[in-house]
C-alpha positions in Angstrom: 5.2 18.0 -9.6 2.3 20.7 -10.8 -0.8 18.5 -11.7 0.9 15.3 -11.6 -1.5 12.3 -10.1 0.1 10.6 -7.1 -2.0 7.7 -5.5 -0.3 7.1 -2.0 -1.4 3.4 -0.6 0.1 2.9 2.7 -0.9 0.3 5.6 -0.2 2.9 8.1 -0.5 6.9 8.3 -0.5 9.5 11.0 -1.9 10.7 12.3 -4.7 7.7 12.7 -2.1 5.3 13.7 1.1 5.9 16.0 4.1 7.3 14.5 6.4 5.0 12.9 9.2 5.1 10.2 6.8 3.7 7.8 3.7 5.7 8.8 5.3 9.0 9.0 6.8 8.9 5.9 3.3 8.3 4.3 2.6 11.3 5.9 5.3 13.6 5.0 5.7 12.3 1.4 2.2 13.1 0.1 2.1 16.3 2.1 5.0 18.0 0.5 4.4 16.5 -3.2 1.0 18.3 -2.8 2.8 21.4 -1.5 4.6 21.4 -5.0 1.2 21.0 -7.0 0.8 17.3 -7.6 -3.1 15.9 -7.3 -2.9 13.4 -4.5 -5.3 10.7 -3.4 -4.3 8.6 -0.4 -5.6 4.8 0.7 -5.4 2.9 4.2 -6.8 0.4 5.8 -9.9 1.7 8.5 -8.6 -0.6 11.4 -10.5 -0.8 14.4 -8.3 1.2 16.4 -8.9 4.5 14.5 -11.4 6.7 16.6 -13.6 7.9 13.8 -15.7 10.5 15.8 -12.1 12.3 16.5 -11.0 12.3 12.8 -14.3 12.6 11.5 -14.5 9.7 9.2 -17.6 9.1 7.1 -19.0 6.7 4.7 -18.5 7.8 1.2 -21.9 5.7 -0.1 -21.5 6.2 -3.7 -18.2 4.4 -3.5 -19.5 1.8 -1.0 -21.6 -1.3 -2.0 -19.8 -3.9 -3.7 -18.4 -7.1 -2.6 -15.1 -8.4 -3.5 -14.4 -12.3 -3.7 -11.5 -13.2 -1.5 -10.6 -16.9 -2.0 -13.9 -17.7 -2.8 -15.7 -15.4 -0.3 -18.1 -12.0 -1.2 -16.8 -9.3 1.7 -18.4 -6.7 1.6 -16.3 -3.2 0.8 -17.2 -0.2 2.6 -15.2 3.3 1.6 -15.1 6.1 4.4 -13.0 9.6 4.1 -11.9 12.2 6.4 -9.6 15.2 5.9 -6.1 15.7 7.4 -6.2 18.5 9.6 -4.6 22.1 7.9 -3.5 20.1 5.0 -6.5 20.0 1.9 -6.0 16.4 2.0 -8.6 13.6 2.1 -7.7 9.7 2.6 -9.8 7.2 1.9 -10.2 4.1 4.1 -11.0 0.5 3.0 -13.2 -0.9 5.8 -15.0 -4.7 5.9 -16.2 -5.7 9.2 -14.4 -8.9 9.1 -11.3 -7.7 8.5 -11.1 -4.5 9.9 -13.4 -3.7 12.8 -11.2 -5.6 15.6 -9.7 -3.3 17.8 -6.1 -3.9 16.8 -3.8 -3.4 13.8 -1.9 -6.6 12.9 -1.7 -8.6 15.7 -3.7 -10.0 18.9 -3.1 -9.5 22.6 0.1 -11.9 22.6 1.4 -10.0 19.6 0.9 -13.0 17.2 0.1 -12.0 13.8 -3.7 -12.4 13.2 -3.9 -15.6 10.8 -6.3 -13.8 8.4 -3.7 -10.9 7.4 -3.4 -12.5 4.0 -7.0 -12.2 3.1 -6.9 -8.6 5.1 -3.8 -7.4 2.2 -5.6 -9.1 -1.0 -8.9 -7.3 0.3 -7.0 -4.5 1.0 -5.1 -4.7 -2.6 -8.5 -5.1 -4.6 -10.2 -2.4 -2.5 -8.2 0.0 -3.5 -7.9 -0.2 -7.0 -11.8 -1.2 -7.3 -12.3 2.9 -5.4 -10.0 4.4 -7.7 -11.8 2.8 -10.9 -15.1 4.2 -9.4 -13.4 7.3 -9.1 -12.1 7.5 -12.6 -8.7 8.9 -11.3 -5.6 7.6 -13.7 -2.5 7.7 -11.4 0.6 8.7 -13.2 2.7 7.3 -10.3 1.5 4.9 -7.4 4.0 4.8 -4.3 3.1 1.8 -2.0 4.1 2.1 1.8 3.9 -0.3 4.4 3.8 -4.5 4.4 0.4 -4.5 4.2 -0.1 -2.6 0.9 3.1 -4.5 -1.0 0.4 -7.1 -2.6 -0.7 -3.6 -4.7 2.0 -3.8 -7.4 1.2 -7.8 -7.9 -2.2 -7.2 -8.2 -2.0 -4.2 -10.4 0.6 -6.1 -12.9 -1.3 -9.4 -12.9 -5.4 -8.8 -12.1 -5.6 -5.9 -13.2 -3.1 -6.0 -16.5 -5.6 -5.4 -18.7 -7.5 -2.6 -16.9 -6.8 0.9 -19.3 -7.1 3.4 -16.3 -3.9 2.1 -15.0 -2.0 1.5 -18.2 0.6 4.0 -18.2 0.6 4.4 -14.2 4.6 3.8 -13.0 4.8 1.7 -9.4 7.4 3.2 -6.6 7.4 0.7 -3.6 9.7 2.2 -0.3 11.3 -0.6 1.0 11.3 -0.5 5.0 12.9 -2.7 7.8 9.7 -4.4 9.3 9.6 -5.6 12.6 6.1 -6.7 12.7 5.3 -8.4 9.8 6.4 -11.8 10.6 5.3 -14.9 8.4 2.8 -14.6 6.3 4.0 -16.4 3.4 3.0 -20.3 2.6 1.0 -22.6 0.9 -2.3 -20.8 2.1 -1.2 -17.8 0.5 -0.5 -18.6 -2.3 -3.3 -21.0 -2.9 -5.5 -17.5 -2.0 -3.6 -15.6 -4.6 -3.7 -18.3 -7.0 -7.8 -18.0 -7.1 -7.5 -14.9 -8.3 -5.6 -16.5 -11.6 -2.2 -14.9 -10.8 0.4 -17.8 -12.1 2.9 -19.3 -9.4 5.6 -18.3 -11.0 5.0 -14.9 -9.8 4.9 -16.2 -6.1 7.8 -17.8 -5.6 9.0 -15.2 -3.1 6.3 -16.3 -1.0 7.5 -19.7 -0.6 10.7 -18.8 1.4 8.4 -18.1 4.4 10.0 -15.5 6.2 8.6 -11.7 6.7 10.5 -10.5 4.0 8.4 -12.1 1.2 5.6 -9.6 1.1 7.8 -6.4 0.4 10.4 -8.5 -2.0 7.1 -8.7 -4.1 6.1 -5.7 -4.2 9.6 -4.4 -5.4 9.5 -7.1 -8.1 6.5 -5.9 -9.5 7.2 -2.1 -9.4 9.4 0.3 -11.8 11.4 2.1 -8.9 12.1 1.5 -5.4 13.1 4.6 -2.6 14.8 2.6 0.3 12.7 4.1 3.2 15.1 2.9 6.2 18.5 3.6 6.4 19.6 0.0 6.9 17.8 -2.6 5.1 17.9 -6.4 5.4 20.6 -8.4 3.5 17.9 -10.2 1.9 16.2 -7.0 0.5 18.8 -5.4 -0.4 19.9 -8.2 -2.5 16.3 -8.6 -4.5 16.9 -4.3 -5.3 20.4 -4.9 -6.4 19.3 -7.8 -9.0 16.6 -5.6 -10.7 17.2 -3.3 -13.2 15.0 -0.8 -11.8 15.5 2.9 -10.9 16.6 3.2 -6.8 16.4 6.2 -4.6 18.9 5.6 -1.3 17.7 6.7 1.7 16.6 10.3 2.5 16.3 11.6 6.4 13.0 12.9 6.2 14.6 16.2 7.1 15.6 16.4 3.7 13.9 14.0 1.4 11.6 17.1 -0.6 14.2 17.6 -3.6 15.4 14.2 -3.9 12.1 12.6 -4.3 10.7 15.2 -6.7 13.5 14.7 -9.0 13.2 10.7 -8.5 9.6 11.1 -9.6 10.1 13.4 -12.6 13.3 12.2 -13.7 13.7 8.5 -12.9 10.3 7.1 -12.3 7.7 8.7 -15.4 
């Protein structure tokens, strides 16, 4: 993996959020690839539950300051960064006061999804890409973890399809069994994405109106898929099987290293 450039984008990441199947793999995979000589960039949302003082987050002024248009609204983009202890790896945080300052992640105190999670996902997708453009860093591989990161492949394939920085980048999505994504599909979400001139036929999976729609759209716009959970829903499994792209079967966290690097080098690139 020496000198390969890998961009990791996750909606969850330890140690900044509680450990889950997603947040753990989103940490362990880049850590391992970094140890094999890959150049790593990591991104996640700056959720309000993240303790900035404890984790030593600080704003990167040269990357902050632009506005992103989300459903015809100007939303300021703030970029923060922190270093993972002992790992010599930096994590970039996508921040916005309206979307990410609340002291919660995906749901309110009653366990209901925030109604603006769709806009938060769009903002996160655009924020990551615009920041990578400012860094002028062209990744060989873009690896997606977590459902709130799942709009990245769609936006890279459609909204940013003519951007030369990503012309040769390969997109990999890790598919998990999500317990808390709920239903964010429907006409409002589709209209918000169509505002960015993304064709309606690319959004068909969002019309199904179930909790798997985000990851389905991510898979449909990826070059390869990794099964992140040992058991996936029949719906997700069917989407994977119907696409003629490389697939890596589930790998336990204790022994994924060789399988992932081999998959990257021989199936993805």
